C-alpha positions as CSV (number, residue, x, y, z in Angstrom):
1,M,-10.8,11.6,-24.3
2,S,-14.3,11.0,-25.6
3,S,-16.4,8.2,-24.1
4,R,-16.4,6.3,-27.4
5,N,-12.6,5.9,-27.2
6,K,-12.6,4.9,-23.5
7,L,-11.7,1.4,-22.5
8,P,-14.5,-0.5,-20.6
9,Q,-13.7,-0.6,-16.9
10,E,-13.7,-4.4,-16.9
11,L,-10.9,-4.4,-19.4
12,V,-8.9,-1.8,-17.4
13,D,-9.4,-4.0,-14.3
14,M,-8.1,-7.0,-16.2
15,I,-5.0,-5.1,-17.4
16,V,-4.1,-3.9,-13.9
17,A,-4.8,-7.4,-12.4
18,E,-2.2,-8.8,-14.8
19,H,0.4,-6.7,-13.1
20,E,-0.8,-7.1,-9.5
21,D,2.7,-8.3,-8.3
22,N,4.7,-5.7,-10.1
23,I,4.9,-2.6,-7.9
24,S,6.7,-0.5,-10.5
25,T,4.0,-1.2,-13.1
26,L,1.2,-0.5,-10.5
27,R,2.8,2.9,-9.8
28,Q,2.7,3.7,-13.5
29,C,-0.9,2.5,-13.8
30,M,-1.9,4.9,-11.1
31,L,-0.7,7.7,-13.3
32,V,-2.4,6.7,-16.5
33,S,-5.9,7.9,-15.9
34,K,-8.7,8.0,-13.3
35,S,-10.0,4.7,-14.6
36,F,-6.7,3.0,-13.8
37,L,-6.2,4.7,-10.4
38,D,-8.7,2.7,-8.2
39,P,-7.8,-0.8,-9.5
40,A,-4.1,0.0,-9.3
41,R,-4.4,1.2,-5.7
42,R,-6.5,-1.8,-4.8
43,H,-3.5,-4.1,-5.8
44,F,-0.7,-1.7,-4.7
45,F,-2.0,-1.3,-1.1
46,R,-3.4,-4.9,-0.7
47,G,-0.6,-6.0,1.6
48,I,1.5,-3.6,3.7
49,N,4.6,-4.7,5.6
50,L,6.0,-2.2,8.1
51,G,9.2,-3.1,9.9
52,V,9.6,-0.9,13.0
53,D,13.1,-0.2,14.1
54,D,13.9,3.0,16.1
55,D,17.5,2.8,15.0
56,D,16.7,2.4,11.3
57,V,16.1,5.7,9.4
58,R,14.5,3.9,6.4
59,S,12.0,2.0,8.5
60,R,11.0,5.2,10.3
61,H,10.6,7.0,7.0
62,L,8.4,4.2,5.5
63,Y,6.2,4.1,8.6
64,R,5.8,7.9,8.6
65,R,5.2,8.0,4.8
66,F,2.4,5.3,5.2
67,R,0.9,7.3,8.1
68,D,1.0,10.5,6.1
69,V,-0.4,9.0,2.9
70,T,-3.3,7.4,4.8
71,T,-4.0,10.5,6.8
72,E,-4.2,12.6,3.6
73,N,-6.3,10.0,1.9
74,P,-8.1,7.7,4.3
75,L,-9.8,5.9,1.4
76,I,-6.5,4.1,0.9
77,L,-7.0,2.2,4.1
78,T,-10.0,0.4,2.5
79,Y,-7.6,-1.3,0.1
80,V,-5.5,-2.8,2.8
81,R,-6.3,-6.5,3.3
82,E,-3.1,-7.6,5.1
83,L,-1.0,-5.5,7.5
84,C,2.1,-6.8,9.0
85,V,4.0,-4.8,11.6
86,T,7.3,-6.3,12.9
87,D,9.6,-5.1,15.5
88,N,13.1,-5.2,14.0
89,S,15.0,-3.5,16.8
90,S,17.7,-5.6,18.2
91,S,17.6,-4.2,21.7
92,H,14.0,-4.4,22.8
93,D,13.0,-5.5,26.2
94,P,11.4,-8.9,26.6
95,P,7.6,-8.8,27.2
96,K,6.6,-8.4,30.8
97,K,4.6,-11.1,32.6
98,P,1.1,-10.0,33.5
99,R,0.6,-9.2,37.2
100,W,-2.4,-11.5,37.7
């Protein structure tokens, strides 16, 4: 694509921002072009919720996938503004009292 046919970055940012809450659309935006990749990632990775449950295969998979993706591309961590990790296991021990 020649530069004269390229959308201004401000317009690309506005287009992506219109879909900030639509995960499916953000995934598609990341595939459009390099100019869409950064703003789409910024919204896609803004808030991360990880439920940790040793008995749940899906939660372990999501945790590992997030770890692998951020290990392969540490720049993604700069997009994270909110990280929530919850313990969803039903049989966890109560917290121990400090010994002081």
